C-alpha positions as CSV (number, residue, x, y, z in Angstrom):
1,M,-9.9,112.5,130.6
2,D,-12.4,110.9,132.1
3,T,-11.5,107.6,133.4
4,S,-14.8,106.4,134.3
5,C,-15.7,106.0,130.7
6,P,-15.2,102.5,129.7
7,R,-14.8,103.4,126.2
8,I,-17.0,100.6,125.2
9,C,-20.1,102.5,123.7
10,S,-22.3,99.4,123.2
11,E,-21.9,99.2,127.2
12,C,-22.3,102.6,128.4
13,P,-25.4,103.3,130.5
14,A,-25.3,106.9,129.6
15,R,-25.4,106.2,125.6
16,L,-28.2,108.0,124.3
17,V,-31.0,105.6,123.0
18,C,-33.3,108.3,121.6
19,R,-31.4,111.0,120.1
20,C,-34.1,113.5,119.5
21,L,-35.4,113.7,123.2
22,K,-32.0,112.8,124.5
23,V,-33.0,109.7,126.7
24,T,-30.3,107.4,127.8
25,E,-30.0,103.5,127.8
26,D,-30.1,103.5,131.5
27,A,-33.4,105.5,131.6
28,I,-35.1,103.1,129.3
29,V,-33.7,99.9,130.8
30,R,-34.8,101.2,134.3
31,A,-38.2,102.0,133.2
32,V,-38.6,98.7,131.4
33,V,-37.3,96.8,134.4
34,V,-39.2,99.1,137.2
35,L,-42.2,99.5,135.8
36,G,-42.4,96.3,133.6
37,L,-43.0,98.1,130.3
38,R,-43.4,95.5,127.2
39,S,-43.9,97.9,124.2
40,V,-42.4,100.8,122.3
41,R,-45.9,102.6,123.4
42,E,-45.6,102.4,126.8
43,I,-41.7,103.3,126.7
44,R,-42.8,106.7,124.8
45,T,-45.8,107.3,127.7
46,A,-43.3,106.5,130.3
47,T,-39.7,108.1,129.0
48,G,-40.5,110.0,126.2
49,A,-38.1,107.9,123.9
50,G,-39.1,107.1,120.5
51,D,-41.7,110.0,120.2
52,G,-39.4,112.0,117.7
53,C,-38.1,110.7,114.5
54,T,-38.9,107.0,115.5
55,C,-35.2,105.8,114.5
56,C,-34.8,104.6,117.7
57,H,-38.0,102.1,117.9
58,K,-35.8,99.0,116.5
59,L,-33.4,99.8,119.6
60,L,-36.2,100.1,122.1
61,V,-37.5,96.8,120.9
62,R,-34.5,95.1,121.7
63,L,-33.8,96.6,124.9
64,I,-37.6,95.2,125.7
65,D,-36.5,91.9,124.6
66,R,-33.3,92.1,126.5
67,Y,-34.5,93.5,130.1
68,A,-38.5,92.9,130.2
69,S,-39.5,90.2,132.7
70,P,-41.1,87.2,131.0
71,V,-45.0,87.6,131.0
72,E,-46.6,84.5,132.9
73,E,-49.3,82.7,131.1
74,P,-52.5,82.1,133.4
75,A,-53.3,78.9,134.7
76,L,-55.7,76.9,132.7
77,L,-58.7,75.9,134.8
78,Q,-58.7,72.3,135.2
79,V,-62.4,71.2,134.6
80,G,-63.4,67.9,136.0
């Protein structure tokens, strides 16, 4: 028996998010955090996830929402 498995699948970094291309949640989270990805299209390009049947797109959006850094708004120019 594998004792390193926490048995809580929703918290498992090895959990497959994209079953078609066998891309794990850990790979997607790392790509979102390290590369600053903010769209499913960017994830598809960087990791391949979501490029098959597209069933994982909703989960990809949730992972983006959870792990992406907020986009900073450009400072408004002060006239005057």
